[in-house]
Wavefront OBJ file of the C-alpha trace (Angstrom):
o trace
v -20.591 27.901 44.016
v -18.771 25.018 45.681
v -19.423 21.756 43.862
v -21.121 23.335 40.835
v -19.986 22.175 37.402
v -19.446 25.268 35.051
v -19.244 24.699 31.117
v -18.314 27.121 28.466
v -21.041 26.992 25.922
v -21.552 28.505 22.463
v -24.929 29.541 21.262
v -26.142 28.371 17.852
v -28.762 29.815 15.400
v -30.593 28.142 12.361
v -29.378 28.892 9.044
v -31.643 30.813 6.512
v -33.065 27.496 5.136
v -33.722 26.426 8.775
v -32.077 23.059 8.282
v -28.621 23.519 9.824
v -27.304 25.157 13.154
v -24.606 27.725 12.675
v -22.331 29.181 15.566
v -22.900 32.730 16.532
v -19.177 33.122 17.560
v -19.928 33.974 21.182
v -19.467 32.063 24.443
v -20.693 32.074 27.850
v -20.334 30.175 31.118
v -23.276 28.310 32.453
v -24.024 26.127 35.550
v -24.626 22.479 34.589
v -27.595 21.039 36.274
v -28.086 17.995 34.151
v -24.802 16.440 33.653
v -24.077 17.616 30.147
v -20.706 16.713 28.447
v -18.687 18.041 25.737
v -20.105 18.360 22.263
v -23.632 17.933 23.412
v -26.377 20.423 22.471
v -28.167 21.781 25.586
v -30.993 24.080 26.465
v -30.119 27.096 28.609
v -31.876 29.784 30.608
v -30.518 33.136 31.484
v -31.310 35.975 33.698
v -33.540 35.539 36.718
v -34.807 32.129 35.247
v -31.179 30.799 35.696
v -31.779 31.015 39.508
v -35.190 29.404 39.398
v -34.035 25.926 39.752
v -33.540 23.710 42.958
v -29.685 23.573 42.242
v -29.305 27.250 41.705
v -31.831 29.121 43.782
v -29.129 30.471 46.302
v -26.316 30.995 43.595
v -25.433 34.358 41.731
v -25.742 32.765 38.245
v -26.958 34.346 34.986
v -26.949 31.172 32.799
v -28.101 27.554 33.664
v -28.115 24.454 31.628
v -31.641 22.788 32.021
v -31.779 20.121 29.425
v -29.801 18.066 26.805
v -31.166 18.016 23.120
v -31.452 14.634 21.424
v -32.767 15.797 18.109
v -34.453 18.817 16.714
v -37.255 18.875 14.034
v -38.675 21.979 12.525
v -41.433 21.754 10.016
v -41.353 18.049 10.118
v -37.691 18.171 8.888
v -34.734 16.963 11.096
v -32.232 19.624 11.812
v -28.573 18.456 11.735
v -27.001 18.833 15.017
l 1 2 3 4 5 6 7 8 9 10 11 12 13 14 15 16 17 18 19 20 21 22 23 24 25 26 27 28 29 30 31 32 33 34 35 36 37 38 39 40 41 42 43 44 45 46 47 48 49 50 51 52 53 54 55 56 57 58 59 60 61 62 63 64 65 66 67 68 69 70 71 72 73 74 75 76 77 78 79 80 81
C-alpha cells in the first residue's frame, strides 16, 4: 500500500422526495485512484470490484474511489450535492 492515498468517506442516500442527499452517519476508508479531494462527492466500489482496477489489482483493499461526481439528476431534476 506504499504510495496509495487513503480517504475517509461518508456514504449518502437520497431523502424521501429524491431531491436532497442525506448522510448515513457511517464512514469507511477507500483507496483514491482518481485524485479526489475534501468535500467532493465520489463514486466507490467495494468488495472484489475494489481490486479490479489497474491501481489496486495487487492490493488488499475493500473500497476504491473510481470517480468524482460533478452533478446528479434524477427524473430530470437536479439533486443538491
